[in-house]
LUMDO-535418 format. One record per residue (C-alpha): residue in three letters; x, y, z. Coordinates in steps of 0.5 Angstrom, whole numbers, plus 500, padded with zeros to 3 digits. Layout:
<recs>
ALAXYZ ...
</recs>
This chain:
<recs>
MET298211773 VAL302215779 VAL306219774 VAL300221770 ARG296223777 SER303227779 ASN303231772 PHE296232772 LEU296235779 CYS302239777 LEU299242771 LEU293244776 LEU297247780 ILE301251775 PHE294253772 LEU291255779 SER297259780 LEU297263773 SER289264773 PRO289270778 SER295274774 SER291272767 HIS284275770 SER285280776 ILE289287774 THR291293778 GLU286299778 ALA291303774 GLU290297769 ALA283297769 LEU283305768 LEU288305763 GLN284299759 PHE277303760 LYS281309757 ALA284306751 SER276303749 ILE274311748 THR276317744 ASN278324745 THR281323751 GLY286328752 ALA282331758 LEU285325761 ASP292326760 SER294325768 TRP291317767 ILE299315764 PRO302308766 ASP307307772 THR303312776 LEU298311781 PRO290313781 CYS290314788 PRO296316791 PRO298317798 GLU299324798 GLY292325795 ASN294327787 THR289323784 TRP288322776 VAL283327773 GLY276325775 LEU277320780 SER275320787 CYS278316792 ALA277313799 ASN282308803 GLY286307796 GLN281305792 VAL277309787 ARG270310789 THR267315784 ILE269316776 THR267323775 LEU268324767 PHE263331766 ASN263335760 LEU270332758 GLY269332751 LEU270324751 ALA267320745 GLY266313743 THR263307746 ILE264305753 ASP267298755 THR265298763 LYS268291763 PRO275293766 LEU271297771 GLU269291774 GLN276291777 LEU275297781 PRO272294788 GLY270300791 LEU267303785 LYS260307787 PHE259313783 ILE259314776 ILE258320772 MET260321765 ALA254326763 ASN255331758 ASN260328753 SER259325746 PHE258317748 GLU254313743 GLY251306742 SER247302747 ILE247303754 PRO254301757 GLY254295762 PHE254299768 ASN249293770 LEU254288771 LEU257293777 ALA252291782 ASP255295787 LEU253301784 LYS249307788 ALA249312782 PHE251313775 TYR249319771 ILE250319763 SER245325761 SER246329755 ASN250324751 LYS248320744 PHE246313747 SER241310743 GLY236304743 GLU232300747 ILE234298754 PRO233290756 SER227290761 ASP231286766 TYR237291766 PHE237293772 ALA234287776 ASN241286780 MET243293781 LYS239293789 ALA244298791 LEU242304785 LYS239310788 LYS241315783 LEU239314775 TRP240319770 LEU239317763 ASP236323760 ASN237327754 ASN240321750 GLU236317744 PHE233311748 SER227308745 GLY223302747 LYS219301753 VAL222304760 PRO225298763 GLU220294768 SER227292772 ILE227299775 THR221297779 GLN226293782 LEU230298786 PRO228298793 ILE232304795 LEU231309788 ARG231316790 GLU232319783 LEU230317776 ARG230322770 ILE229320763 GLU226326760 ASN228328753 ASN229321750 GLN224317745 PHE221312751 SER214309749 GLY209305752 PRO206305759 ILE209307765 PRO212302769 PRO209301776 LEU214305780 GLN211304787 GLN218305791 GLU216310797 SER224312797 LEU222315790 ALA223323791 ASP225326784 LEU222324778 ASP222327771 MET219323765 SER218329760 ASN218329753 ASN218322751 LYS212318747 LEU209314754 GLU202313753 GLY196311758 GLU194314765 ILE199316770 PRO198311776 ASP196314783 TYR202313786 LEU206317782 LEU201323782 ARG205326788 PHE210329783 ASN208335779 ALA205335772 THR211338769 ALA214331771 PHE210328765 LYS209334760 ASN210333753 ASN208326753 PRO202326748 GLY199319750 LEU199321758 CYS193323762 SER191324769 GLU185328771 LYS188330778 LEU194333774 GLY190336769 ILE193332763 LYS188330758 CYS189324753 ASN185325747 ASN186318745 ILE186312750 ALA187305748 PRO181301750 THR182296756 PRO182288754 ASP175287758 SER172293756 GLY168289751 ASP161292748 ALA162298752 SER168300748 ASP164299742 SER158303745 GLN163308746 LYS166308739 SER159309736 GLN158315741 SER164319739 PRO163324734 PRO166323727 PRO173326726 GLU171332722 ASP165334727 TYR170333733 SER176337730 THR170343729 ALA168342736 LEU176342738 LYS177349734 ALA171352737 THR173350744 TRP180353743 ILE177360740 PHE172360747 LEU178359751 GLY182364747 VAL177369748 VAL177368755 VAL184369756 ILE184375752 LEU178378757 LEU182376763 ALA189379761 LEU185386759 SER182385766 ILE189384769 ILE192390765 ILE186395767 LYS187393774 THR195394774 LYS194401771 ARG189403777 LYS194400782 GLU201403779 ASP206407783 SER212410782 PHE215403785 THR213399779 GLN220401776 LEU222395781 GLY220390777 LYS213393775 GLU210389780 ASN205392785 LEU207392793 ASP200391796 GLU196398797 ALA201401802 VAL198404808 GLN202406814 VAL209405815 SER212402821 ILE219403823 PRO219399829 SER227400831 SER225408831 LYS219408833 LYS217413828 THR211412823 LEU210414816 SER205415811 SER205414804 SER205420799 PRO201421793 ARG203417788 ASN207419782 GLY207426784 VAL200427781 SER196433784 GLY190430787 SER192423788 PRO189421794 ASN193419800 LEU194411801 SER193411808 LYS186413807 LYS184408801 SER178403802 GLY179397805 SER186399808 SER188397815 ASN190403819 VAL195399823 GLY202398820 GLY204391818 ARG198387819 LEU198387811 GLY205386810 ASN206394808 ASP211395813 LEU218397812 VAL222394818 VAL229397819 VAL233392823 ASN240396822 ASP239404823 GLU246406822 LYS244409815 GLY238413818 VAL231410818 PHE226410811 GLY219407810 LEU216403804 SER214411802 ASP221413801 LEU223406796 MET216408792 LYS219415791 ALA225413789 ALA227412782 ALA230405781 GLU235402777 VAL236394775 LEU241391777 GLY240384775 ASN237377777 GLY240372782 GLY239366783 LEU235368790 GLY232374786 SER232380782 ALA236387785 TYR235394784 LYS238400786 ALA235406789 MET237413791 MET233415798 SER231422799 ASN237422805 GLY242421799 VAL243414801 SER244409796 VAL241402797 VAL240395794 VAL233392794 LYS233384793 ARG226382791 MET226375794 ARG220370791 GLU222363793 MET223364800 ASN219359805 THR212361808 MET215361815 PRO211366820 ARG212373820 GLU215373827 THR220367825 PHE223371819 ASP223377824 THR227374828 GLU232371823 MET232378820 ARG233382826 ARG239376828 ILE242378821 GLY241385822 ALA245386829 LEU251383826 LYS257387826 HIS264386822 LYS267390817 ASN268384812 ILE260383813 LEU254387809 THR249387814 PRO242389811 LEU238395813 ALA231393813 TYR226388810 ASN219388808 TYR215381809 ARG209379804 LYS207372804 ASP209371797 GLU215375797 LYS220379801 LEU224385800 ILE231386803 VAL235392803 SER242393803 GLU247399802 PHE249400795 VAL256398795 PRO259403789 LYS266398787 GLY261393785 SER262385786 LEU268381786 LEU266377780 TYR266384776 ILE272386778 LEU276380776 HIS272378770 GLY269384767 ASP270390764 ARG275392770 GLY275399770 VAL281399775 SER288399773 HIS292392774 SER297395778 GLU290396783 LEU289389783 ASN295386785 TRP298381789 GLN297385796 THR290387794 ARG288380792 SER291377799 LYS288382802 ILE281380799 ILE282373801 ARG284375808 GLY278378809 ILE273373806 ALA276368810 ARG275373817 GLY268374815 MET266367814 GLY270365820 TYR265371824 LEU259368820 HIS260361822 SER262363830 GLU255367829 PHE251361827 PRO254355829 SER247351829 TYR246352821 GLN248347816 LEU250353812 PRO252359816 HIS253363809 GLY251358804 ASN252362797 LEU259364798 LYS261366791 SER265372788 SER258375786 ASN257375793 VAL263378795 LEU262386794 LEU268390794 GLY268397799 SER273402799 ASN280400798 TYR278393796 ASN275392803 PRO271385802 LEU264385804 LEU260378804 SER253379802 ASP247373801 TYR249369807 ALA245366813 MET239365807 TYR239357808 PRO234357813 LEU229362809 VAL229359803 ASN225354800 THR228347799 THR228346792 GLN230353790 SER236353795 ALA238347792 GLN238350785 ALA241357787 MET245357793 PHE253355791 ALA254350797 PHE249346793 LYS255345788 SER260342793 PRO261334791 GLU257332797 ALA251336795 VAL251333788 LEU252326789 TYR248325796 GLN244332797 GLN248333803 VAL250340806 SER254342811 LEU259347814 LYS265344810 SER260345804 ASP261353805 VAL269351806 TYR268348799 CYS266355797 LEU272358800 GLY277354796 ILE273355789 LEU274363791 ILE281362793 LEU283359787 GLU279364783 ILE282370785 LEU289367784 THR288364778 GLY284369775 LYS280364771 PHE272364772 PRO270357775 SER266353771 GLN263350778 TYR259357777 LEU255355771 ASN249350772 ASN251346766 GLN259347767 LYS259349759 GLY264354760 GLY269357765 THR275353767 ASP274347772 VAL279350777 VAL279344782 GLN281339777 TRP286344774 VAL290346780 ARG290339783 THR293337777 ALA298342776 LEU300342783 SER301335783 GLU306335777 LYS310341780 ARG307346775 GLU305352780 LEU307358776 GLU302356770 LEU296356775 ILE298364778 ASP294370774 PRO300373769 GLU298380772 ILE300378779 ALA306373778 GLY311377774 ALA310383778 SER310379785 ALA316374784 PRO319374791 SER311372793 LEU311366788 GLU311362795 GLN306365799 MET302364792 GLU303357792 LYS302356799 LEU295359798 LEU293355792 ARG295349796 ILE290352802 GLY285353796 ALA286345793 ALA285343801 CYS279346801 THR276343795 GLU277336796 ASN272331794 ASP272327800 GLN269331806 GLU273328811 HIS280330807 ARG277337806 LEU279342811 ASP275345816 MET273353817 GLU277354823 GLU284350820 ALA283354813 ILE283360816 ARG289359821 ARG292357815 ILE291363811 GLU293368817 GLU299365817 ILE301367810 GLN305373810 VAL305378805 
</recs>
């Protein structure tokens, strides 16, 4: 008996000693198992055996972000991956908090992300997932804040367990085939919701009416009188009883209903046509020579005051037509410049002073539309060419506050900063006037029909541009130390090149002036990892933008980060990071400068490493602006 017990204990000990090794694997092994479960994995070539996914020197595998030596985020965005996802290996990653697998070709039912109970966010948008999601799928994901299932082929009811996510902030399920009623999403934390383009039915709950009607559009069965969404066919409630029968008896026959509906549409059509004609007639009456700046009236200009020069100009006759009345004498106009938002306020008179009347008489050329507004070129009577930016998405700050901010910006003096000349304040839009820079933007010079010889855009010129950008950013960060984003929108289209390729930064310090929603959509700092994952921006978001610019200038590649869907261009961050870790620096340098500047390759490599350090996913490991500038200045050309 003793022998049997002894043998049993030995077997038990052997089993226990073997058990961990058979069930516990390293993070590298887990990720390789995950990679083996999917197809088209060419983009994951850096995921190879006998290497560490999170090495101490920071050269992580493609698509990974690490913290304390553990994988924290898996970002496999738009990499052409396919197949069905096996999440079982990912259970061996204890630090995993975020999964981003959007814009690929994964298919099948929803993967088992719900087994990863500590996930804070997962994005599987724009794949080919299909089928119903089990009602209790999300029951154990109490840490989940962001859930993006949009642009797939999911069907069935929206899982009831979504209502059990206590800190859910973002829910995106648009462009699927979900049906049935909206579950009771009563989380106060919910700040972003989109259920559009599904087959949902019933009345939109009152607690969701804080969201815009666009969050529910194209669900024919949904309705809400408060949001102006009507349902033609609402199923009777179980307790409606005879009332529903009575309602049915009073409802018109199908043919009569169809006739009534057609009549309603005809009536609405006539009303719309009459309104359109009325608007056209009024527009024609108000039209002035400034309509070339977007075909929109700038209010009935009365008197234009130039506070900085203490001069007052009256508007001239419109379009140069004889007999046209002077605008300052129009009925209903104010004689006090600025009360109706009709004054052009000069904040920098280095190029002379001018008023709105001068702009109205100037022929305008459309330059294009940017994230923060449309831009036009105009030649003033004094020979100065200016760019007028029409900003529609600025917040509703009072005129006095806006004036203070613009005067602060207009007082900036730095050779790498393009200082605005004037502004026009209106409630629904603002005009910002700056000097026109003939050579154009760095984006155009690098990637467009350059119109310059390759010898001009040589290594010396590019290094000069990088140093100038860095110095300009240093100046902005010293002038606006309290701003979260002293620049906020640094990218190659907002770097203008003056004479001798001196870089001039534009579109800066706009973050406090722009609507929150619009800034998140239009400002490049919101493409930084912390903004994408956590909706947080900081001074280091500007550093990230600087890093992208450095990599763009040295590689000559158009960054995919500039594109909203990142379809196109080159992911310069991952490309550079991978090549540097594999000692393939020469592959990164734009051939136009690599061959002609062989003695400077060491300096180019140093700049590449600075760019990579500025684009680290983890803010704690990213350089701050002061250190980045110091390292750039140390490189001798």
